[in-house]
TITOR-326043 format. One record per residue (C-alpha): x, y, z. Coordinates in steps of 0.25 Angstrom, whole numbers. Each point is the difference from the previous one (the first is absolute). Example, Ala and Ser with C-alpha at 12.3 -4.5 7.8 and 13.67 -1.06 7.14 Angstrom:
BEGIN
     c1     c2     c3
     49    -18     31
      6     14     -2
This chain:
BEGIN
     c1     c2     c3
   -130    151    -52
      7    -11     -7
     12     -7      6
     12      0     -9
     12     -9      2
      8      1    -13
     12     -9     -2
     14      7     -1
      9     -4    -11
     12     -4      9
     10      1    -12
     -3     15     -1
      2      3     15
     12      9      3
     11     -8      6
      8      4     12
     12     -7     -5
      0     10    -12
      1     12      9
     13      8      0
      7     -4     13
     10      8      7
     11     -7      7
      1      2     15
     12      9      5
     14     -6      0
      2      5     14
     -9    -11      4
     10    -11     -4
      9      6     10
    -10     -1     11
     -2    -15     -4
     15     -2      0
      1      6     14
    -12     -8      5
      7    -13     -6
     13      3      6
     -6      3     14
     -8    -13     -1
     12     -8     -5
      8      5     12
    -10     -3     10
     -2    -14     -6
     16     -2      1
     -1      5     15
    -11    -11      3
      8    -11     -7
     13      4      8
     -8      0     13
     -6    -13     -3
     14     -6     -3
      5      6     13
    -11     -4     10
     -3    -14     -7
     13     -8      2
     -4    -11    -10
     -1     11    -11
     15      3      1
      4    -13     -8
      6      3    -13
    -11     -7     -8
    -11      9      7
      8     13     -1
      1     -3    -15
    -14     -2     -2
     -4     12      8
     10      9     -8
     -4     -6    -13
    -15      2      3
      3     14      4
      8      3    -13
    -10     -7     -9
    -12      8      7
      8     13     -1
      3     -1    -15
    -13     -5     -4
     -7     11      8
      9     11     -6
     -3     -6    -14
    -15     -1      1
     -1     14      6
      8      6    -11
     -9     -7    -10
    -13      4      7
      4     15      0
      1      0    -15
    -14     -3     -2
     -6      9     10
     -8     12     -7
    -12      8      1
     -9      9     -8
    -11     10      4
    -11      1    -10
    -13      9      1
     -8    -10      7
     10    -10      7
     14     -3      4
      8    -12     -5
     11     -7      7
      8    -11     -6
      9     -9      8
      6    -14     -1
     11     -7     -8
     -4    -14     -2
    -15      2      4
     -4     13     -5
    -11      8      7
     -7     12     -6
     -9      7     11
    -10     10     -5
     -7      9     10
    -11      8     -5
     -1     13      8
    -15     -2      3
      4    -11      9
     10      8      8
     -5      4     14
     13      8      3
     15     -1     -2
     13      2      8
     14      2     -3
     10     -8      9
     15      0      1
      9     -8      9
     14      4      5
      7     -5    -12
    -10      5    -10
      1     14      7
     15      0     -1
     -1     -2    -16
    -12      9     -2
    -10    -12     -3
    -14     -3      5
    -11     -9     -2
    -14      4     -5
    -11     -8      7
    -14      0     -6
    -11     -6      9
    -11     -6     -7
    -14     -4      3
      1    -15      3
     10     -9      7
     14      6      4
      5    -10    -11
     -5      9    -10
      7     13      5
     11      4    -10
     14      3      4
      9      8    -10
     14     -1      5
     12      7     -5
     -6     14     -3
      8     13      2
     -5      6     13
     -5     13     -6
     -6     -7    -12
     -7    -10     10
     -6     12      8
     -4      7    -13
     -7    -13     -5
     -7     -1     13
     -5     14      0
     -5     -2    -15
     -7    -13      3
     -6      6     13
     -6     11     -8
     -4     -9    -11
     -8     -9      9
     -6     12      8
     -5      6    -13
     -6    -13     -6
     -7     -3     14
     -7     14     -2
     -5     -4    -13
     -5    -13      4
    -10      6     11
């Protein structure tokens, strides 16, 4: 038997970036805004408690710095979150799933189904309130390679999980 290891022309490979990506559900933006509002409120309470229990922070200069820092962080966080949402999208193809995220640093994750060990659907309290879920694909390898597709409609996430589970079960039968 002769060993063959032919070169693959890289310019002819299919590109994940060329796949038609579907944006995640708009309801996920509401979840992100609620998480932002609760976090900002928590940070404000922490700053107020610091100002109450540390007398040296009650000086106008320190109060101005704390208020300005809180406001700058709040506005920046809100702006970044809104921008990041616009670039989240996914695509399901015959042999893999693609998830794109990132605004300044764009990330495109492709997870082939033959690497998936199992998948789950999770939803926190805010996500459940808006009918949103996260599909998690656990892959062979370190946990950093697991894929989290956030912002899917809950019913769609469960249907996708069932489809992927069936697909990986069918393919594992053929491998044996």
